[in-house]
FIBANU-260863 format. One record per residue: residue in three letters; x, y, z negated of N, C-alpha, C in turn. Coordinates in steps of 0.02 Angstrom, whole numbers, plus 50000, padded with zeros to 5 digits. Example, Ala and Ser with C-alpha at 12.3 -4.5 7.8 and 13.67 -1.06 7.14 Angstrom:
REM FIBANU-260863
Ala506604971649610506154977549610506604983549610;Ser506424988849646506844994749643506455000249606;
END
This chain:
REM FIBANU-260863
Unk530645606446904530395602646959530795594246948;Unk530325588646944530475582346937530375579147001;Unk530705570946994530275567547048530155561246985;Unk529685556947027529405551646997529405545647051;Unk530045539347063529745535347105529415529247071;Unk529065525947129528625521247094528905512347133;Unk528765508447131529045502647148528685502647215;Unk528905498247276528455495947335527905490947311;Unk527195495647314526765492147314526085491647368;Unk525715485347339525085484247408524505487247381;Unk524445492647450523835496547438523355496047471;Unk522815497447420522025493847457521585499447495;Unk521005500447469520495502447508520405510247466;Unk520455516347525520055523347490520025525747560;Unk519825532747569519895533147640520495539647659;Unk520755539547729521105540747756521165547747824;Unk521345551847827521435556247861521185553247935;Unk520665556547970520435555348037520805553848094;Unk520945548448107521315547848182520985548048248;Unk521405548648289520995549248365521135541348400;Unk520525539948435520945531648472521315532348507;Unk521785527748492522395526548536522385521148588;Unk522705519248619522745514848682523225508548636;Unk522935501848635523235496748607523615493148646;Unk523905488048627524565484548688524305479048738;Unk524025473348713524045468248767523255467648766;Unk522725471848744522165468048740521875476748754;Unk521385475348823520875481948812520615484148765;Unk520715490048737520255491648666519515490148695;Unk519185490948761518725489548776518415483848757;Unk518665478748755518445469748737518495470748670;Unk518565475748627518515473548553517835478548534;Unk517475480348581516765483948575516255478548551;Unk515975481948483515495477048447515645470848407;Unk516225469948425516635465148392516955465548311;Unk517135471248310517475474148245516945480348215;Unk516865479648159516455487048125516715488448071;Unk516645495348041516655498647984515955496047937;Unk516115492547865515725491047837515895496247765;Unk515205498647747515155502947649514745500147637;Unk514755499547564514325498547525514325505747494;Unk513635506147472513635515247435513385511947377;Unk513635514747327513495511847247512855517447229;Unk512365512747201511705517247184511995520547119;Unk511585525647070511735530347026511895526246959;Unk511765521346940512125517946890512705515246909;Unk512935514546962513485512246980514165518546992;Unk513725522247007514245529347010514215531846945;Unk513745532546906514085534046822514565530346793;Unk514535522946807515055520946792515745520546797;Unk515665524746860516385525246909516475531246935;Unk516255536746898516415543946941517105544046956;Unk517245547047025516815549947070516665545447124;Unk516895539547116516905535147174515925534347184;Unk515965533747262515155533647274515125527247311;Unk515375523247324515475519447372516125516447412;Unk516355510147439516805506747461516905504347532;Unk517405506747571517285505847650517925501247666;Unk517635495947709518165492547744518095492147800;Unk518385486047845518415483247909518125476847918;Unk517805475247943517635466647948517195466448047;Unk517365461148054517235456148120516705451148112;Unk516305451148172515845447648181516105439448184;Unk516045434548150515945426548168515505425248186;Unk514905427448176514285426648205513795432548203;Unk513335432548245513025439148229512645439848161;Unk512685433748121512435435148052512865435248006;Unk513565435148025514095433847969514765438647991;Unk515055440747941515405445447956516125443047908;Unk516565441847952517335442847896517595448447885;Unk517875448847815518335454047792518925450747741;Unk519395456847704519695453747655519205453747583;Unk519465446847562519015447347485519015452747438;Unk519685456447447519565461747393519245467747398;Unk519025467247480518595473247504517815471847471;Unk517515464547470516995462247423517015462347362;Unk517445461247323517535462347264517535469547245;Unk517775475047274517985481347274516965484247265;Unk516515481347310515895482647324515435480347287;Unk515685474547263515195472047196514725466447223;Unk515005463647291514295458047320514415453347275;Unk513945450747280513815442447251513595437347288;Unk513765431847275513195427047308512775424347307;Unk512395428647273511555427747252511345433147262;Unk511475441747258511145446247262511085450647320;Unk510615451447350510585454947428510795463747402;Unk511035466447429511425473147446511395475947519;Unk511025482347503511325485747556511935487447584;Unk512015485947649512695486647684512695490247732;Unk513065496447741512985500247798513615498347845;Unk513355496547911513725493547962513745498648024;Unk514305500748019514495505948088514765503148145;Unk514695503048192515005502248281514995507748312;Unk515775511348297515725516148354515425520648325;Unk514855525148352514385529948332513705528748302;Unk513575521348291512905519648282513075516548220;Unk512475516048184512645512248101511935511248091;Unk511915506448045511235503148001511505499147939;Unk511025499147907511055495447841510595490047840;Unk511065484547821510595476647825510765474647743;Unk510455471547707510505467447667511235461747672;Unk511745462947623512015457647654512245453047559;Unk512565448447584512935445647513513385441547536;Unk513745437547477514405434047499514165427547527;Unk514335423347563514225417047581514655413047571;Unk515455413247560515775409547546516505414547530;Unk517025411247510517705415447513518215408047537;Unk518635410947550518985405447601519895407747571;Unk520245403147562521025404247533521045403247483;Unk521675401647463521975398347401522455403747357;Unk522715407847412523405411647410522915418547355;Unk523455422847320523175428947300522835432947345;Unk522925432647418522545436847467522045431147507;Unk521515432947507520965428147530520545430947558;Unk520145428247612519685430047648518895429147622;Unk518585433947640517645433547623517205433847685;Unk516605428547684516215429847741515455432547708;Unk515415437847743514755441547714514185438347755;Unk513725436147722513065434747756512505439447778;Unk512355441647817511795446547825511245443947814;Unk510645447147820509855444847794509665444847860;Unk509785449047920509635447747980510145450448026;Unk510195445448095510615446548150510645453848172;Unk511365453948196511455461248229511535458748299;Unk510985462348328510855461048413511575460248452;Unk511955466148439512465468148506513085464848460;Unk513045460148399513685458148404513985453248442;Unk514575455348437515005449848480515555447348453;Unk515415439248458515775434548413516575434048426;Unk516915434448392517615433648396517925425548387;Unk518295422548433518585415148436519205416048403;Unk519155410348353519885410148307520265406548352;Unk520805408648325521495406148363521785401748283;Unk521855393048329522095386748283522875388048267;Unk523305391548332524045389948321524495396448290;Unk524755394848256525245399348208525595404348261;Unk525795411148247526055415048283526745413248269;Unk527095416348324527735416448324528175423348317;Unk528825422748289528935429048281529025431348343;Unk528835439048355528945446048390528465443948442;Unk527745439448422527355440548461526855445648452;Unk526555448848515526285455748495525725452448479;Unk525345459848443524545457348413524325463548431;Unk523685464148401523365471548414522925470848359;Unk522765476448343521915477048285521605482248307;Unk520945480748282520495486148269520265489148198;Unk520505493448165520415496248113519865502348098;Unk519545501748059519175509048043519315512347984;Unk519955516747992520085519947929519465525447937;Unk519385528747863518795534547875518235532447927;Unk518075526447942517455524747968517505526248024;Unk518305528248076518195528648131518465523948178;Unk518355521248235518775513948262519475517448302;Unk519855513348274520605513748297521095510048308;Unk521135506548377521485499948409522265502248395;Unk522795497648358523325499048347523875493748367;Unk524275493648390524965487748438525285486148374;Unk525685481348382526075478848325526405471348355;Unk526695467648307527135461048319527215459348252;Unk527255452448252527255447848203527965447648189;Unk528095446548134528735446948101528965440248084;Unk528545438748027528765432948001528155429447935;Unk528195424847913527665423547856528115424747786;Unk527785426447761528055426947674528015419647647;Unk528635420847617528985413147589529095413347496;Unk528735417347465528905417047403528275422547382;Unk528055419647305527655425747264526985425847299;Unk526685432147294525975433047322525815432647391;Unk526685433647426526565435247491526665428147531;Unk526655422447500526855415147523526395414347572;Unk526405413547630526035409747686525595415347721;Unk525715421047691525485427947718525825430947769;Unk525535430447840525635435347904525785440947904;Unk526495442147901526845447747886527015451847944;Unk526845459747967526745460648031527015466848024;Unk527215470448092527495477748092527095480648150;Unk526575487948126526155489748148526175497048157;Unk526145497848210526245507948214526135510648285;Unk526085516548267525715520948333526355524648335;Unk526625524148386527235530248388527715531048338;Unk527815534948314528215536248246527885536948184;Unk527195534048178526745533848141526765525848110;Unk527045524748050527015517148020526585517947973;Unk526245520547951525595522947908525035521247944;Unk525085520748003524175520848052523715515548028;Unk524035509647989523605505147969523505507647886;Unk522965510447865522935513047779522375509647750;Unk522245514647709521675514147664521045513147712;Unk520545509447703519915507047755519985504247796;Unk520765500047818520795495147862520765487647824;Unk520625487347761520675479547745520185475947790;Unk520385470947813519675466147843519825466847909;Unk520225469347937520125473648010520565464848050;Unk520135462948108520735456648136521325459348161;Unk521885452648167522385454648197522355448648265;Unk522215452148333522165448648394522795448948437;Unk522775440148450523215441048494523055442548580;Unk523645441248619523605444548700522915440148728;Unk522795436448700522195431648726521385432648696;Unk521345438148656520875439548632520695436548556;Unk520905432448542520805427248482521065429848418;Unk520685429348357520935431548297521415425548274;Unk521845431248249522545424948217522585426948146;Unk522375433848117522595434548059522025439848030;Unk521935441147972521545447647936521985451447896;Unk521855457347915522385463547882522045464347801;Unk522655463047754522475462547684522845469647666;Unk523335471647659523525476947628524155479947663;Unk524465483747632525005487347676525805488747612;Unk526185489247653526965488647620526985498147609;Unk527075501747561527145507647544527375509447487;Unk527765514747494528255517547448527985525047418;Unk527715525447362527455532747349528035535947303;Unk528045543247338528595546147288528345551247249;Unk528015554447196527895561247171528505566047157;Unk528435572547195528845577747192528175584347161;Unk528305585147098527985589047080527375587247064;Unk526945592247118526155591247117525985588147189;Unk526785585547211526525582947277526715574147281;Unk526375571347328526485563947356526685561847418;Unk527215559547430527635557847493527535551647489;Unk527225547747532527085541447547527465537447616;Unk527865533547608528365531847638528335524247659;Unk528195522147739528245515647752528905510347746;Unk528935504947754529605500847758530075503747820;Unk530645502647823531115504047860530805500447957;Unk531145502547999530985500948065531295494248073;Unk530835489548097531105482048108530865478248048;Unk530565479648007530235475947952529655476747930;Unk529355470647905528435472747881528125476347859;Unk527565478247883527415484147852526805483547837;Unk526225477147871525615475947855525675468047815;Unk525355466847780525025460347727524485457047776;Unk524515451147820523835448447848523885441647818;Unk523155440547800522885432047789522945427547868;Unk523175422647873523075418647923522495415947938;Unk522185417347993521405414548001521365407947998;Unk521855403647983521655396447975521265393547908;Unk521465398547871521025399747803520305396647808;Unk519965401047865519335396747884519165392847908;Unk519705385347906519445381447950518845377547921;Unk518865377847862518165375647818517445378847836;Unk517515382047896516915386747934516415380347938;Unk515615382747913515315377447927515125376347996;Unk514795370048002514645365748076514025373148109;Unk513605373648079513255380948087513405385348121;Unk514125388848101514445394348128514835392548176;Unk515085386848183515435383548256514895383148304;Unk514195380948285513815378348339513665387148360;Unk513475391248309513225398248351513845400748396;Unk514415400848371515055402448428514955400648493;Unk514905392148464514905389548574514225391748588;Unk513815394748562513245395248602513165403048622;Unk513685407148581513805415448588513945416248666;Unk513565419948714513835420048785514365423648800;Unk514465427848751515055432148780515615433748715;Unk516115430948722516645431448667517375434948706;Unk517665438048646518315441948666518775437548712;Unk518815431248691519235424948725519105424848794;Unk518295425448823518055424148896518245430948920;Unk518225436048892518415442948925519125445748934;Unk519565440948907520325442048890520495437448953;Unk520055432948977520415428549028520375433449080;Unk519775437249109519895440649161520115447149146;Unk520435449349088520775453849080521355452349084;Unk521685444849087522425443949110522275443549189;Unk521785440149218521865440849290521915446249333;Unk521535452149306521655460149343522125462749317;Unk522705459949261523155462849254523735458449299;Unk523655451649310523985447349353524105450149430;Unk523535453849440523355455449497523785462749512;Unk523785465349458524005473549458524715472449471;Unk525035466949443525685466749429525845462249509;Unk525525458049540525695457749599525815462649657;Unk525365468349640525085471449705525855478149683;Unk526105477549613526585482049617527255481249630;
END
């Protein structure tokens, strides 16, 4: 019997055990309905033959407009999406899913971790666009994400710890996300999930996680970082500042956004505090 310890690694996409829906912190999970979706590219026979036993790649995305979805750039790269050819993409919103032809509209960010904007050939009728936040996060600020590990929606709470200051992490928003004692709740398949502040605005996009993998014989033990330390890497949403005027106009004309509903939620929460 022997052990083999690997360095801390940034983990990408692969399925995870199916979670149960949790209650997130400062944003009502109901507000996130139709804003964040599971996206999956199913490979054709030729692609499967070239990369057995991989049958597809799944990630998480969120609607910038009814015809555009934002996710992590490495998700679209693994899906083999391009800026020219349309390829079918499965978009799952809760228990409903549909296939829509998609391609990369543009990529954003100059660091190692970037974002991609996916263009859809036709609009998703129920899509709820999300308002972007221009102000940077402040240490200890509470945040929420809605990720789709293994294709199931799962809201998770957490906090902003600090900005990365060196190497590949420079400029990245480092978060501590957890559910009870589970610090690996944000895991494979969560890449591309929006990080949302308590006003319902997207401030960053989940890209990777910190994890230590220890092999003990035929078993693998996965360990997150220590409590109080960041365990999730996210890309600040301000890299999308070059968003086209067309998308801005679409967002301004969208009748219902998370920020709108967050205002109502804040008012209800304030009334509950007064009544208590």
